[in-house]
Residue, then its C-alpha position, 0 to 999 in steps of 0.5 A: m757684088n756685081l753692079t750693072i752699068d745702069e746702076l753704076k751710072d745712077a750711083l755716079l749721077n747721084a754722087e754728082l747731084a749731091d755734090l752740085f746741091q752742096k755747092a749750091y747750098k754753100q753759094g746761097i749761104e755766102d750770097c746771103r752773108e754778103s747781102m747781110k754784111f752790106e745791109l748791116s754796114l748801113p747806119s740805123n738812120l739812112k741818108k738819101e745817099h744810103v737809100a740810093q745805094i740800097f736801090q742802086c739808083e741816082l739821087p733824083t730817083v731817090e726823091k721819087i722813091i721817098r715820096m712813094d706811098g708808105f715809104p718809112k721816114c724818121h719822125a725825129l730827124t729830117a731827111r733820115y729814113p730808118r734802115d730796118k723799115v726801109l729794107e722791109w719796105r723794099d722787100k714788100n714793094v718789089m713789084y710796086m717799084n718795078s711798075r712805078l719806076g722800073i729801077y729795082m733789080n732782082e736779088n741775083e743782080s744786086l748780089r752780082l754788083l756787090r761782088a764786083 
């Protein structure tokens, strides 16, 4: 079977792209696992210090965050915040956080910091 140079180039490019896509997929899975490991290591009822870790900010900024509209609070315990609802609120309010405080980082930046 004789292949032309263009066909060989196409085959090589396809093989390289398939390898690149496979590596990107595996890296995406690993990044997700790292993010989930951090989030699941948090207690179910968060303290302000945990909220500071999630949003990667200082405690004075946490005070501003917990006073934002719709921020979930634990009604049974004072100064505690339900982990799952806080994470859900964070995901739904990224744009709001950026416009109000300018502190929230994108997912890639937070994963980079987790690896450090």
